[in-house]
C-alpha positions in Angstrom: 0.0 0.0 0.0 2.8 2.4 0.8 4.4 1.7 -2.5 1.1 2.4 -4.3 0.8 5.7 -2.4 4.4 6.7 -3.2 3.8 5.9 -6.9 0.6 7.9 -7.0 2.3 10.8 -5.2 5.2 10.6 -7.8 2.7 10.6 -10.6 0.8 13.5 -9.1 4.1 15.5 -8.8 4.8 14.9 -12.5 1.4 16.1 -13.4 1.9 19.3 -11.5 4.9 20.3 -13.6 4.6 23.2 -16.1 4.2 20.8 -19.0 1.5 18.7 -17.3 -1.2 19.9 -19.7 0.6 18.9 -22.8 -1.4 15.7 -23.1 -4.6 17.6 -24.3 -4.6 19.8 -27.3 -6.5 23.1 -26.6 -7.9 22.9 -30.2 -9.7 19.7 -29.3 -13.3 19.9 -28.3 -13.8 20.7 -24.6 -14.7 18.1 -22.1 -18.4 17.8 -21.6 -20.3 16.9 -18.4 -20.7 13.3 -19.5 -16.9 13.0 -20.1 -16.2 14.6 -16.7 -18.6 12.2 -14.9 -17.1 9.2 -16.8 -13.6 10.2 -15.9 -14.2 11.0 -12.2 -16.6 8.0 -11.8 -20.0 9.3 -10.8 -22.1 12.5 -10.6 -21.8 12.5 -6.8 -18.0 12.2 -6.9 -17.8 14.9 -9.6 -20.0 17.2 -7.4 -17.7 16.5 -4.4 -14.5 17.0 -6.3 -15.6 20.3 -7.8 -16.9 21.5 -4.5 -13.4 21.1 -3.1 -11.6 22.5 -6.1 -13.9 25.5 -6.8 -14.2 26.4 -3.1 -10.4 26.6 -2.9 -9.9 28.2 -6.3 -12.3 31.0 -5.8 -12.2 31.6 -2.0 -9.8 34.6 -2.3 -10.9 35.9 -5.6 -13.9 37.8 -4.3 -15.7 38.2 -7.6 -17.7 36.6 -10.3 -16.4 33.4 -11.9 -17.8 32.2 -15.2 -17.8 28.5 -16.2 -19.2 26.6 -19.2 -22.6 25.2 -18.6 -21.6 22.3 -20.8 -18.8 21.4 -18.3 -20.2 22.3 -14.8 -23.6 21.4 -13.5 -25.3 23.9 -11.4 -25.4 21.4 -8.5 -21.6 21.1 -8.6 -21.1 24.8 -7.8 -20.4 25.4 -4.1 -21.5 28.3 -2.0 -18.4 30.5 -1.4 -18.6 33.7 0.4 -17.7 36.6 -1.8 -17.8 34.6 -5.0 -20.5 34.4 -7.5 -20.5 31.4 -9.9 -22.2 31.8 -13.2 -22.6 29.3 -16.0 -22.4 30.3 -19.7 -24.4 28.5 -22.3 -22.6 27.8 -25.6 -24.8 30.3 -27.3 -23.6 33.1 -24.9 -19.8 32.5 -25.3 -19.1 34.6 -28.4 -21.0 37.6 -27.2 -19.4 37.3 -23.7 -15.9 37.2 -25.1 -16.6 40.1 -27.5 -17.4 42.2 -24.4 -13.9 41.3 -23.0 -15.0 38.6 -20.7 -13.1 35.6 -19.5 -14.2 32.2 -18.2 -12.8 29.0 -16.7 -12.7 25.8 -18.6 -11.6 22.3 -17.5 -8.9 21.6 -20.0 -7.2 18.7 -18.3 -8.8 15.9 -16.3 -7.5 12.5 -15.3 -8.2 9.9 -12.7 -5.7 7.3 -11.5 -7.1 5.0 -8.7 -8.4 7.4 -6.1 -6.6 10.5 -7.4 -8.2 13.1 -9.7 -5.9 15.7 -11.4 -7.6 18.8 -12.8 -6.5 21.9 -14.6 -8.7 24.9 -14.8 -7.7 27.3 -17.5 -9.0 30.8 -17.8 -10.1 31.4 -21.4 -8.9 34.9 -22.4 -7.6 35.5 -19.0 -4.2 33.8 -19.0 -4.4 31.9 -15.7 -4.3 28.2 -14.9 -5.0 26.4 -11.7 -3.7 22.8 -11.2 -5.4 20.6 -8.6 -5.0 17.1 -7.2 -7.9 15.7 -5.2 -7.8 12.3 -3.6 -10.3 10.0 -2.0 -9.2 8.8 1.4 -11.9 6.1 1.8 -14.6 8.3 3.3 -14.3 11.7 1.4 -12.5 13.7 -1.3 -9.7 15.9 0.0 -7.4 18.4 -1.7 -3.9 17.1 -2.3 -2.2 13.8 -3.0 -3.0 10.7 -0.8 -1.5 10.9 2.6 -1.3 14.7 2.9 -4.0 14.9 5.5 -7.2 17.0 5.7 -7.4 19.2 2.6 -3.8 18.8 1.6 -2.2 19.3 5.1 0.0 22.1 3.8 0.1 20.9 0.2 -0.6 23.8 -2.2 -2.1 23.5 -5.7 -0.1 24.8 -8.7 -0.8 28.2 -10.2 0.2 29.3 -13.6 -0.2 32.4 -15.7 0.8 34.1 -18.8 0.4 33.4 -22.5 2.7 33.0 -25.4 0.4 34.5 -28.0 -3.2 35.7 -28.3 -5.6 32.7 -28.0 -8.1 32.4 -30.8 -11.5 33.9 -30.0 -10.1 36.5 -27.5 -10.6 39.9 -29.3 -9.9 42.1 -26.3 -6.3 40.9 -25.6 -4.8 43.3 -28.1 -6.5 46.3 -26.8 
């Protein structure tokens, strides 16, 4: 069991590197709710994983955060003081981006045993948040296995910046 945990922790550390998202092409179609549920395992697990991730990700942002309705169910959105979660329908995206908006997408998702790795990327915003969430036998917790309640000091990865203007982001040149 210790060997398995060490292996999972090593795998998670590799996934947290700068190039960890290289496995998914941003030009590929976005993950849909059905893909997310299939990867995580169930709707209940997806709700619990996203409650942990989004609560942590948006706790100190104190503003509105937009997500794709095709990726995040309303029931998966936690209540976070100072944060307002809004879902964009596919038909609203182009108009929202033309008004210089940005939104979060799930552009990387993987599950290995009881560990889920997620990357949230901000479309037209240049930020990325990398998370590992593990199931300890009774509940989902932030961090790799063995790190204790909600990571026990483990911190998710945060990235930012862009090499060039992403397609569909008209306001980045202004």
